[in-house]
C-alpha positions as a printed Julia matrix, in Angstrom:
102×3 Matrix{Float64}:
 126.8   102.96   96.88
 125.35   99.93   98.52
 127.69   97.32  100.36
 126.98   94.19  101.63
 128.73   91.19  103.25
 131.14   89.41  100.57
 131.09   92.55   98.34
 134.96   93.25   97.17
 135.98   96.72   97.33
 139.22   98.56   95.66
 140.93  101.11   97.55
 140.88  104.73   95.79
 143.23  105.88   98.51
 145.91  104.5   100.39
 144.67  102.82  103.75
 146.14  100.85  106.78
 149.65  100.08  104.88
 147.54   99.21  101.78
 148.1   101.07   98.35
 145.63  102.53   95.98
 144.03   99.63   93.86
 144.17   96.91   96.92
 141.22   94.99   97.22
 139.48   94.38  100.53
 136.22   92.33  101.42
 133.6    93.5   103.44
 132.91   91.01  106.28
 130.23   93.11  108.34
 127.66   95.38  107.63
 125.52   97.1   110.46
 123.42  100.29  109.94
 125.57  102.89  108.49
 129.0   101.27  108.95
 130.55   98.48  107.2
 133.75   96.5   108.17
 136.43   95.57  105.54
 139.61   93.17  105.72
 142.71   93.68  103.31
 145.17   91.27  102.29
 147.54   92.33  104.76
 145.38   91.38  107.67
 144.6    95.09  108.62
 140.86   95.68  109.01
 138.62   98.81  109.64
 135.27  100.22  110.26
 134.14  102.67  107.43
 131.04  104.68  107.69
 128.19  106.04  105.22
 127.35  108.67  107.91
 131.03  110.25  108.34
 131.55  112.85  105.76
 134.8   113.9   103.88
 135.59  117.02  101.86
 136.71  116.05   98.42
 137.21  118.87   95.93
 135.19  121.11   97.81
 132.16  118.69   97.9
 131.19  116.28  100.83
 131.34  112.65  100.11
 130.78  109.72  102.69
 133.82  107.75  103.92
 133.07  104.44  102.08
 132.69  106.17   98.93
 135.89  108.15   99.48
 138.1   105.49   99.98
 136.17  102.3    97.85
 135.02  101.47   94.61
 132.8    98.41   94.52
 134.34   95.75   91.99
 132.56   92.56   92.76
 130.94   90.08   95.18
 132.46   86.95   96.66
 129.52   84.65   96.91
 131.25   82.0    99.38
 131.57   84.84  101.96
 127.86   86.42  101.46
 126.72   84.5   104.92
 129.82   85.23  106.73
 128.81   85.79  110.41
 131.14   88.04  112.3
 131.4    86.9   115.68
 134.16   88.89  117.14
 137.93   89.99  116.48
 139.42   86.91  117.47
 137.4    84.81  115.2
 138.06   87.03  112.55
 141.77   86.7   113.05
 141.39   82.96  112.83
 139.4    82.86  109.91
 142.05   85.18  108.27
 144.81   82.89  109.25
 143.06   80.11  107.82
 143.0    81.86  104.5
 139.27   82.5   104.54
 139.45   86.1   102.83
 142.45   85.21  100.37
 142.53   84.28   96.77
 138.81   83.92   96.61
 136.79   84.19   93.17
 134.24   86.78   92.86
 131.91   88.08   90.34
 132.82   91.22   88.78
């Protein structure tokens, strides 16, 4: 799975106080890592390099946690500056109720 900034990802596993099915948005992508923010304001880094065992087979962390379900065009050019700016953008509602393409 390829993920880019603005992609909408649905959780396949509970994570950071979010239940299965919660949608997060990729706000930063760098090398083998992506950063995702969730509706509850929690955010985290997920790696394509870190491997997890699932039913006897290895899968990367991104594919373990997520299914890509769409893309939010209004966020495709979002520039992640730092955590303080991310928190401000979240509090202004930048990542909430965004229409996206499925």
